[in-house]
C-alpha positions as CSV (number, residue, x, y, z in Angstrom):
1,M,-24.4,38.9,-35.3
2,K,-27.2,39.9,-37.5
3,P,-30.8,40.0,-36.3
4,G,-32.4,36.5,-36.7
5,E,-29.1,34.8,-37.4
6,K,-28.7,31.6,-35.4
7,R,-25.6,31.3,-33.1
8,R,-23.3,28.7,-34.4
9,P,-21.8,26.2,-31.9
10,R,-18.1,26.8,-31.0
11,T,-15.9,24.2,-32.6
12,T,-13.4,22.0,-30.7
13,T,-11.4,20.8,-33.6
14,G,-8.0,21.6,-32.1
15,P,-8.4,19.7,-28.8
16,T,-10.2,16.9,-30.5
17,R,-7.5,16.5,-33.1
18,Q,-4.8,16.7,-30.3
19,G,-6.7,14.0,-28.3
20,A,-7.0,11.7,-31.3
21,L,-3.4,12.2,-32.2
22,L,-2.4,11.5,-28.6
23,G,-4.4,8.3,-28.7
24,V,-2.6,7.1,-31.8
25,L,0.8,8.1,-30.6
26,A,0.3,6.6,-27.1
27,V,-0.7,3.3,-28.7
28,C,2.4,3.4,-31.0
29,A,4.7,4.1,-28.0
30,A,3.1,1.2,-26.1
31,G,3.5,-1.1,-29.1
32,M,7.2,-0.1,-29.5
33,A,7.8,-0.8,-25.8
34,A,6.2,-4.2,-26.1
35,A,8.3,-4.9,-29.2
36,A,11.5,-4.0,-27.3
37,F,10.6,-6.3,-24.4
38,W,9.1,-9.1,-26.6
39,P,12.0,-11.5,-25.8
40,A,10.9,-11.4,-22.1
41,L,8.0,-13.7,-23.1
42,S,10.4,-16.6,-23.5
43,A,12.4,-15.9,-20.3
44,Q,12.8,-18.9,-18.0
45,A,15.0,-17.4,-15.3
46,Y,13.9,-17.3,-11.7
47,S,15.2,-14.4,-9.7
48,F,15.8,-13.9,-6.0
49,D,12.3,-14.3,-4.5
50,D,10.4,-15.8,-7.4
51,M,10.3,-19.1,-5.5
52,Q,8.2,-17.7,-2.6
53,Y,6.1,-15.5,-5.0
54,F,5.3,-18.3,-7.4
55,R,6.9,-21.8,-7.3
56,E,6.5,-22.4,-3.6
57,N,3.6,-20.2,-2.9
58,R,0.6,-22.3,-1.9
59,L,-1.9,-19.5,-2.4
60,V,-0.7,-18.5,-5.9
61,R,-0.3,-22.1,-7.1
62,H,-3.9,-22.9,-6.0
63,P,-6.0,-19.9,-7.0
64,S,-9.4,-19.7,-5.5
65,W,-11.7,-17.3,-3.7
66,E,-10.3,-18.7,-0.4
67,S,-6.7,-18.0,-1.5
68,A,-7.6,-14.4,-2.5
69,K,-9.4,-14.0,0.9
70,V,-6.3,-15.2,2.8
71,A,-4.0,-12.8,0.8
72,L,-6.4,-9.9,1.6
73,C,-6.8,-10.7,5.3
74,E,-3.2,-11.5,6.3
75,V,-2.3,-7.9,6.9
76,L,0.3,-7.8,9.6
77,E,2.0,-11.1,9.0
78,P,1.8,-12.7,5.5
79,S,2.3,-16.4,5.7
80,T,3.4,-17.2,2.1
81,V,5.6,-14.3,1.2
82,R,8.2,-12.8,3.6
83,G,7.8,-9.1,3.8
84,Y,5.1,-6.5,3.4
85,Y,1.4,-6.6,2.7
86,Q,0.8,-6.8,-1.1
87,P,-2.5,-8.7,-1.7
88,L,-3.3,-7.3,-5.1
89,T,0.1,-8.5,-6.4
90,M,-0.6,-12.0,-5.1
91,I,-4.1,-12.0,-6.6
92,S,-2.7,-10.9,-9.9
93,L,-0.3,-13.9,-9.9
94,M,-3.2,-16.2,-8.9
95,L,-5.1,-15.1,-12.0
96,D,-2.2,-15.9,-14.2
97,V,-2.0,-19.4,-12.7
98,A,-5.7,-19.8,-13.3
99,L,-4.9,-18.9,-17.0
100,G,-2.4,-21.7,-17.3
101,A,0.9,-20.5,-15.8
102,R,3.0,-23.3,-14.4
103,P,6.7,-23.9,-13.4
104,G,8.5,-24.2,-16.7
105,E,5.6,-22.6,-18.5
106,L,6.0,-18.9,-17.6
107,Y,4.6,-17.4,-20.8
108,V,1.3,-16.3,-19.2
109,L,3.1,-14.5,-16.4
110,H,5.4,-12.7,-18.7
111,R,2.6,-11.8,-21.1
112,T,0.7,-10.1,-18.3
113,A,3.9,-8.2,-17.2
114,L,4.5,-7.1,-20.8
115,L,1.0,-5.9,-21.1
116,L,1.2,-3.9,-17.8
117,H,4.5,-2.3,-19.0
118,A,2.9,-1.4,-22.3
119,V,-0.1,0.1,-20.6
120,N,2.1,2.1,-18.2
121,T,4.0,3.5,-21.2
122,A,0.7,4.7,-22.7
123,L,-0.4,6.2,-19.4
124,V,2.9,8.1,-19.1
125,A,2.2,9.6,-22.5
126,V,-1.3,10.6,-21.5
127,L,-0.1,12.1,-18.2
128,L,2.7,14.2,-19.8
129,Y,0.1,15.4,-22.4
130,R,-2.3,16.5,-19.6
131,L,0.6,18.3,-17.9
132,F,2.2,20.0,-20.9
133,G,-0.5,20.0,-23.7
134,R,1.6,18.6,-26.6
135,A,0.9,15.2,-28.0
136,W,4.1,14.6,-29.9
137,P,6.6,15.5,-27.1
138,A,4.5,13.6,-24.6
139,A,4.5,10.4,-26.8
140,L,8.2,10.7,-27.7
141,V,9.3,11.0,-24.0
142,A,6.9,8.1,-23.1
143,L,8.7,6.0,-25.8
144,L,12.0,6.7,-24.1
145,F,10.5,5.4,-20.9
146,G,8.9,2.4,-22.5
147,V,12.0,0.9,-24.2
148,H,14.5,1.8,-21.5
149,P,16.9,-1.1,-20.6
150,M,16.6,-0.4,-16.9
151,W,13.2,-2.1,-17.0
152,T,14.8,-5.4,-18.1
153,E,14.5,-6.2,-14.4
154,S,10.8,-5.2,-13.8
155,V,9.3,-7.0,-16.8
156,P,10.8,-10.6,-16.8
157,W,11.2,-10.8,-13.0
158,L,8.0,-12.6,-11.8
159,A,8.0,-11.1,-8.3
160,E,8.3,-7.6,-9.8
161,R,4.6,-7.8,-10.8
162,K,4.2,-5.6,-7.7
163,T,6.2,-2.7,-9.3
164,L,4.3,-2.9,-12.6
165,L,0.9,-3.1,-10.8
166,A,1.6,-0.3,-8.3
167,T,2.8,2.0,-11.1
168,L,-0.3,1.3,-13.1
169,F,-2.5,2.4,-10.2
170,S,-0.2,5.3,-9.3
171,L,-0.3,6.7,-12.8
172,C,-4.1,6.4,-13.0
173,S,-4.3,8.2,-9.6
174,L,-2.1,11.0,-10.9
175,L,-4.2,11.3,-14.0
176,L,-7.4,11.6,-12.0
177,Y,-5.7,14.2,-9.7
178,V,-4.7,16.3,-12.7
179,R,-8.4,16.1,-13.9
180,Y,-9.5,17.1,-10.4
181,A,-7.1,20.0,-10.3
182,S,-8.8,21.5,-13.3
183,R,-12.4,20.6,-12.6
184,R,-12.7,20.0,-8.8
185,G,-15.1,17.1,-9.1
186,W,-15.7,14.8,-6.1
187,K,-15.7,11.7,-8.4
188,S,-12.2,12.4,-9.6
189,Y,-11.0,13.1,-6.1
190,S,-12.6,9.9,-4.7
191,G,-11.3,7.8,-7.6
192,C,-7.8,9.3,-7.1
193,L,-7.9,8.3,-3.4
194,V,-9.1,4.7,-4.2
195,L,-6.4,4.2,-6.8
196,Y,-3.8,5.4,-4.3
197,A,-5.0,2.7,-1.8
198,L,-4.9,0.1,-4.6
199,A,-1.3,1.1,-5.5
200,M,-0.2,0.6,-1.9
201,M,-2.0,-2.8,-1.8
202,S,0.2,-3.7,-4.7
203,K,3.5,-2.3,-3.4
204,P,3.7,0.1,-0.4
205,T,6.5,2.2,-1.9
206,S,3.7,4.1,-3.5
207,V,3.2,5.9,-0.1
208,P,4.8,9.3,-1.3
209,L,2.1,9.8,-3.9
210,P,0.3,12.7,-2.0
211,A,3.7,14.5,-1.8
212,L,4.1,14.0,-5.5
213,M,0.7,15.6,-6.0
214,L,1.8,18.6,-4.0
215,L,4.9,18.9,-6.2
216,L,2.6,18.9,-9.3
217,D,0.6,21.7,-7.6
218,F,3.8,23.7,-7.4
219,W,4.7,22.9,-11.0
220,P,3.3,22.6,-13.6
221,L,-0.2,22.9,-12.3
222,R,0.7,26.1,-10.3
223,R,-2.1,25.7,-7.8
224,L,-0.2,25.2,-4.6
225,S,-2.1,26.7,-1.7
226,V,-3.3,26.0,1.8
227,R,-6.4,24.4,0.3
228,S,-4.3,22.1,-1.9
229,V,-2.4,21.0,1.1
230,V,-5.6,20.3,3.1
231,E,-6.9,18.3,0.2
232,K,-4.2,15.7,0.9
233,A,-5.3,15.0,4.5
234,P,-7.2,11.8,3.6
235,F,-4.3,10.6,1.5
236,L,-2.0,11.3,4.4
237,L,-4.1,9.1,6.7
238,V,-4.2,6.2,4.2
239,G,-0.4,6.6,3.6
240,V,0.5,6.6,7.3
241,A,-1.6,3.5,7.9
242,S,0.0,1.7,5.0
243,A,3.5,2.7,6.2
244,V,2.8,1.4,9.7
245,I,1.4,-1.9,8.3
246,T,4.5,-2.2,6.1
247,V,7.0,-1.8,8.9
248,I,5.2,-4.2,11.1
249,S,4.6,-6.9,8.5
250,Q,8.2,-6.6,7.1
251,G,9.6,-6.9,10.6
252,R,7.4,-9.9,11.5
253,S,7.8,-12.0,8.3
254,G,10.8,-10.6,6.5
255,E,14.1,-8.9,7.1
256,V,14.2,-5.2,8.0
257,T,17.0,-2.9,9.2
258,M,15.9,0.2,11.0
259,P,17.8,3.5,10.8
260,D,19.3,3.2,14.3
261,E,21.0,0.0,13.4
262,Y,23.3,1.7,10.8
263,S,26.5,3.5,11.6
264,R,26.3,7.3,11.9
265,W,27.3,8.2,8.3
266,W,25.8,5.2,6.4
267,I,22.4,6.8,5.6
268,P,23.6,10.2,4.4
269,L,26.4,8.7,2.4
270,T,23.9,6.2,0.8
271,L,21.5,9.0,0.0
272,C,24.3,11.0,-1.7
273,H,25.5,8.0,-3.6
274,N,22.1,7.2,-4.9
275,V,21.1,10.7,-5.8
276,V,23.9,10.7,-8.3
277,F,23.9,7.0,-9.2
278,Y,20.3,6.7,-10.3
279,P,20.3,9.7,-12.8
280,R,23.6,8.5,-14.2
281,M,22.2,5.0,-14.8
282,F,19.0,6.5,-16.3
283,L,20.9,8.7,-18.7
284,W,23.6,6.2,-19.5
285,P,22.4,2.7,-18.7
286,A,25.7,0.8,-19.3
287,G,26.2,-2.4,-17.4
288,V,22.6,-2.8,-16.3
289,T,22.1,-5.5,-13.7
290,W,19.6,-5.9,-10.9
291,F,22.3,-6.2,-8.2
292,Y,24.5,-3.2,-7.3
293,P,26.7,-3.9,-4.3
294,S,27.4,-1.2,-1.8
295,P,30.7,0.7,-2.2
296,D,33.5,-0.8,-0.1
297,P,34.2,1.1,2.1
298,M,31.1,3.2,2.6
299,A,33.3,6.2,3.2
300,L,34.7,9.3,1.4
301,S,37.8,7.2,0.6
302,S,35.6,5.4,-2.0
303,I,35.5,7.2,-5.3
304,A,31.8,6.3,-5.8
305,V,30.9,7.7,-2.4
306,L,33.0,10.8,-2.9
307,T,31.5,11.4,-6.3
308,G,28.0,11.1,-4.8
309,V,28.7,13.6,-2.0
310,V,30.3,16.2,-4.4
311,G,27.7,15.6,-7.0
312,T,24.9,16.0,-4.5
313,G,26.3,19.3,-3.3
314,L,26.7,20.7,-6.9
315,L,23.2,19.4,-7.8
316,V,21.6,21.2,-4.8
317,V,23.3,24.5,-5.7
318,G,22.5,24.2,-9.4
319,L,18.8,23.4,-8.8
320,A,18.5,26.3,-6.3
321,I,20.0,28.7,-8.9
322,S,17.6,27.3,-11.6
323,L,14.6,28.5,-9.7
324,R,15.4,32.0,-10.8
325,W,14.3,31.0,-14.3
326,T,12.1,27.9,-14.0
327,R,10.5,25.6,-11.6
328,A,10.9,22.6,-13.9
329,L,14.3,21.4,-13.0
330,A,14.0,21.6,-9.2
331,T,10.5,20.1,-9.2
332,G,11.4,17.3,-11.5
333,W,14.3,16.4,-9.3
334,L,12.3,16.7,-6.1
335,F,9.6,14.5,-7.7
336,F,12.3,11.8,-8.4
337,F,13.8,12.0,-4.9
338,T,10.5,12.0,-3.1
339,A,9.2,9.0,-5.1
340,V,12.4,7.0,-4.7
341,F,13.0,7.9,-1.0
342,P,11.2,4.8,0.5
343,S,13.7,2.6,-1.5
344,M,16.8,4.7,-0.7
345,G,17.9,2.4,2.1
346,V,16.9,4.5,5.1
347,I,14.9,1.5,6.2
348,G,16.8,-1.5,4.8
349,F,14.9,-4.4,3.3
350,T,17.2,-5.4,0.4
351,F,20.8,-6.6,-0.1
352,S,21.6,-4.0,-2.8
353,I,22.4,-0.4,-2.3
354,A,20.3,0.5,-5.4
355,A,18.0,-1.3,-7.9
356,N,16.7,-0.4,-11.3
357,R,13.1,-1.4,-10.3
358,F,13.1,1.3,-7.6
359,L,13.3,3.9,-10.4
360,Y,10.3,2.6,-12.4
361,L,7.8,5.2,-11.1
362,P,10.3,7.9,-9.7
363,C,11.8,8.3,-13.2
364,L,8.6,10.2,-14.0
365,G,10.4,13.2,-12.5
366,F,13.1,13.1,-15.1
367,L,10.5,12.4,-17.8
368,M,8.6,15.6,-16.8
369,I,11.8,17.6,-17.2
370,A,12.4,16.0,-20.6
371,A,8.8,16.6,-21.7
372,W,8.9,20.2,-20.6
373,G,12.1,20.9,-22.5
374,L,10.9,19.1,-25.6
375,T,7.6,20.9,-25.5
376,R,9.4,24.3,-25.4
377,A,11.6,23.3,-28.3
378,W,8.6,21.9,-30.2
379,G,6.2,24.8,-29.8
380,G,6.4,27.4,-32.6
381,G,9.2,25.5,-34.4
382,S,9.2,24.8,-38.1
383,V,8.3,21.4,-39.6
384,M,12.0,20.7,-40.2
385,R,12.9,21.5,-36.6
386,R,10.3,19.2,-35.3
387,A,11.3,16.5,-37.6
388,V,14.9,16.8,-36.4
389,L,13.8,16.6,-32.8
390,A,11.7,13.6,-33.5
391,M,14.5,11.8,-35.3
392,V,16.9,12.5,-32.4
393,V,14.5,11.0,-29.9
394,L,13.8,8.0,-32.1
395,G,17.5,7.5,-32.5
396,V,18.0,7.4,-28.7
397,A,15.0,5.1,-28.4
398,A,16.4,2.7,-30.9
399,A,19.7,2.6,-29.0
400,E,17.8,1.9,-25.8
401,A,15.7,-0.8,-27.4
402,T,18.9,-2.5,-28.7
403,A,20.4,-2.5,-25.2
404,T,17.1,-3.8,-23.7
405,R,17.1,-6.8,-26.1
406,R,20.7,-7.5,-25.3
407,Y,20.2,-7.5,-21.6
408,L,17.1,-9.7,-21.9
409,T,19.2,-12.5,-23.2
410,Y,20.6,-13.0,-19.7
411,W,17.1,-13.9,-18.5
412,S,17.1,-17.1,-20.7
413,D,17.6,-19.3,-17.6
414,T,18.5,-18.8,-14.0
415,E,22.1,-20.0,-14.2
416,T,22.9,-17.6,-17.0
417,L,21.3,-14.7,-15.1
418,Y,23.3,-15.3,-11.9
419,R,26.6,-15.9,-13.7
420,Y,26.1,-12.6,-15.5
421,M,25.5,-10.8,-12.2
422,L,28.4,-12.5,-10.5
423,R,30.7,-11.1,-13.3
424,R,29.7,-7.7,-12.1
425,A,29.8,-8.4,-8.4
426,P,32.1,-11.4,-7.8
427,S,32.3,-10.9,-4.1
428,S,28.6,-11.1,-3.4
429,Y,27.7,-13.9,-1.0
430,W,24.1,-13.4,-2.0
431,L,24.6,-14.0,-5.7
432,S,26.8,-17.0,-4.9
433,N,24.0,-18.5,-3.0
434,G,21.6,-17.8,-5.8
435,L,23.8,-19.5,-8.4
436,A,24.1,-22.5,-6.1
437,D,20.3,-22.7,-6.0
438,A,20.1,-22.7,-9.8
439,L,22.7,-25.4,-10.0
440,A,20.9,-27.5,-7.4
441,E,17.7,-27.1,-9.3
442,R,19.5,-28.6,-12.4
443,G,20.7,-31.6,-10.3
444,R,24.3,-30.4,-10.3
445,S,24.6,-31.0,-6.5
446,D,28.4,-31.0,-6.2
447,E,28.7,-27.6,-8.0
448,A,25.9,-26.2,-5.8
449,V,27.6,-27.2,-2.6
450,E,30.8,-25.5,-3.8
451,W,28.9,-22.2,-4.4
452,Y,27.1,-22.5,-1.0
453,Q,30.4,-23.0,0.7
454,K,31.8,-20.0,-1.2
455,A,28.9,-17.9,0.0
456,L,29.7,-18.9,3.6
457,K,33.4,-18.0,3.1
458,L,32.2,-14.5,2.0
459,W,29.9,-14.3,5.0
460,P,30.0,-17.1,7.5
461,D,26.7,-16.1,9.2
462,Y,24.6,-16.1,6.0
463,P,21.5,-18.0,7.1
464,H,20.2,-18.9,3.7
465,A,23.4,-20.6,2.6
466,H,23.4,-22.6,5.9
467,N,19.8,-23.6,5.3
468,N,20.5,-24.6,1.7
469,L,23.5,-26.6,2.7
470,S,21.4,-28.4,5.2
471,A,19.0,-29.4,2.5
472,E,21.8,-30.7,0.4
473,M,23.3,-32.7,3.3
474,I,19.8,-34.2,4.0
475,A,19.7,-35.4,0.4
476,R,23.1,-37.0,0.8
477,G,22.3,-38.6,4.1
478,R,24.9,-36.7,5.9
479,L,22.5,-35.9,8.8
480,D,25.0,-34.6,11.4
481,E,26.1,-31.9,9.0
482,A,22.5,-31.2,8.0
483,I,21.5,-30.7,11.7
484,E,24.5,-28.4,12.2
485,H,23.8,-26.1,9.3
486,A,20.0,-26.1,9.9
487,S,20.5,-25.2,13.6
488,V,22.8,-22.3,12.6
489,A,20.2,-21.1,10.1
490,A,17.3,-21.3,12.6
491,R,19.4,-19.4,15.2
492,L,20.4,-16.7,12.8
493,M,17.0,-16.3,11.3
494,P,14.3,-17.6,13.6
495,R,11.5,-16.6,11.1
496,M,12.8,-18.8,8.4
497,A,10.3,-21.7,8.1
498,K,12.6,-23.8,5.9
499,A,15.4,-23.8,8.4
500,H,13.1,-25.2,11.1
501,Y,11.7,-27.7,8.6
502,N,15.2,-28.9,7.6
503,L,16.3,-29.2,11.2
504,G,13.1,-31.2,12.1
505,T,13.5,-33.5,9.1
506,A,17.1,-34.2,9.7
507,L,16.4,-35.0,13.4
508,L,13.5,-37.3,12.3
509,M,15.7,-39.1,9.9
510,K,18.3,-39.4,12.6
511,G,15.8,-41.2,14.8
512,R,15.5,-38.3,17.2
513,V,11.7,-38.1,17.1
514,E,11.1,-36.2,20.3
515,D,13.6,-33.5,19.2
516,A,12.1,-33.3,15.7
517,I,8.6,-32.3,16.8
518,G,9.5,-28.8,18.1
519,P,11.3,-27.6,14.9
520,L,8.5,-29.0,12.7
521,R,5.8,-27.2,14.7
522,E,7.9,-24.0,14.6
523,S,8.1,-24.4,10.8
524,L,4.4,-24.7,10.5
525,K,4.0,-21.7,12.8
526,R,5.9,-19.7,10.2
527,N,4.3,-21.4,7.2
528,R,1.2,-23.3,7.8
529,Y,0.9,-24.2,4.1
530,S,3.9,-26.6,4.0
531,A,2.5,-30.0,3.1
532,D,6.0,-31.6,3.7
533,A,6.1,-30.2,7.3
534,H,2.6,-31.5,8.1
535,S,3.5,-34.9,6.6
536,N,6.8,-35.2,8.6
537,L,5.1,-34.0,11.8
538,G,2.5,-36.8,11.2
539,V,5.3,-39.3,11.0
540,C,6.7,-38.1,14.4
541,L,3.3,-38.4,16.0
542,F,2.7,-41.8,14.4
543,K,6.0,-43.0,15.9
544,Q,4.8,-41.8,19.3
545,G,1.6,-43.8,18.9
546,K,-0.6,-40.7,18.6
547,L,-2.6,-42.0,15.7
548,D,-5.5,-39.5,15.7
549,E,-3.1,-36.5,15.7
550,A,-0.9,-38.1,13.0
551,I,-4.0,-38.7,10.8
552,Q,-5.0,-35.1,11.2
553,E,-1.5,-33.9,10.0
554,Y,-1.6,-36.3,7.0
555,Q,-5.0,-35.1,6.1
556,E,-3.9,-31.5,6.4
557,A,-0.9,-32.2,4.1
558,L,-3.3,-33.7,1.5
559,R,-5.6,-30.8,1.8
560,I,-2.7,-28.6,0.9
561,D,-1.3,-30.9,-1.7
562,P,-3.6,-33.7,-2.8
563,A,-0.8,-35.4,-4.8
564,H,1.6,-35.7,-1.8
565,A,2.7,-39.3,-2.1
566,N,4.2,-39.8,1.3
567,A,1.1,-38.3,3.1
568,Q,-1.2,-40.6,1.0
569,D,0.8,-43.7,1.9
570,N,1.3,-42.8,5.6
571,L,-2.4,-41.9,6.0
572,K,-3.4,-45.4,4.7
573,I,-1.1,-47.0,7.2
574,A,-2.3,-44.9,10.1
575,L,-6.0,-45.5,9.3
576,A,-5.3,-49.2,9.0
577,D,-3.5,-49.2,12.4
578,R,-6.3,-47.3,14.0
579,G,-8.9,-49.7,12.6
580,A,-6.9,-52.6,13.9
581,D,-6.6,-51.1,17.4
582,R,-10.4,-50.5,17.5
583,R,-11.1,-54.1,16.6
């Protein structure tokens, strides 16, 4: 530099252009994902647990600060949703109800889900760019994620808000972690930890996130050390606390099968099956459904199980050999396996051996491998070569989007959805019960009873079918049958509030007032937000001459549901009788 010449500032045109390009491409990928899933906005199907998450959930249907407080404070035993602690999911659904969501008017709920999926697609693009440094490969791989037909379950299924929300927080946490890895700022570290906690408050399957960060330290960040391990200590403490809360809350309010309840070979065979099953479905998503029955038998004599065992062995050998040349393949696979492990069936909380929704975040491991490979092919290539690569990826994305739109047609209504799944798993007692519920909802009671009975033929001790049959028998006035089925359901699943309610109601209608009080109180112990249970308990107390207690129950029913007609009429009668007695 010549004497007196001013130093010129160093330009940052390259990174700035790459960042701007990434922004445009990420928005385009998110937009294409939204376009592929656009039919989900008109979906009217209710799936599996949508009733307890939305239609019959007192907190969600009546959004308020008090409802949000209850969702946050019911840590070990949620009262309105059977299962684990997930307050942010419930609050998210409350906000949609506040914006106008109603039964039969699901557009607002689906709009939020679609927006979350589009944002997640953009975040995947940003994360892959931060890891590998190329905008086009990152955006193209994110597009493959965004339009993939396996997410036809996560977007239109109302209860799957938890997966979308947890993934949003998890991706943001990983992005801050990558930023922290390069700059070591306490703000990034703290934000990363907070987002991790928020992810687990949406869905606790986000627990493995610290292990995923360690895998990123190994590759592609290449900063794995004692220090990087120690950095995860606070995350580990938060994760262990969440895991303990999850097991306790799931055991108290839901259904959970612990590892010692399985046969000796069930868990290893299930793991081998899923290690091969999930990648196959991700690479070739033919016959997508949200219910995949377990192979029968769960033994090496089953082709599916044998394929999983042999495939797992070959996979382990292949990945070990690949470490001679690259860390990418082994790390990507370990990322997938670690992220999906909480949903692999070691602790059972679902009827299905596998589910597409369980792969929503874990598939990031596969995407990392794809982005790494595409980045290597992209770098230094000619314009023609890059154009060909882009056209190939766009062609695959177009095929995925077509399949996505086709599968979304089955979500037009609940009956259509369950009949589609039953074609793929005709021996499922669980799906038979779900179809019966859909038929009962449409007033086709005779058909519903036939499907409930079919479910019980497939599994005579299925408590939900017994409980649903009891409700149908109550409606028909066949009270002895209703009492029989409700008693079986309450015995098989003591935590099922509806079973105790149906039993108490049938006994009350039978005139057995003394016997009805116990089941109704047990129902309210399991779900204190049941206006029907409070109202019927009030009737029992009224018949016993306990007017003050009856009035309290009627008033509580009206506090929960101000439009409850029976409680309104019965309260007037009880107040009139009390006034007459005092005169």
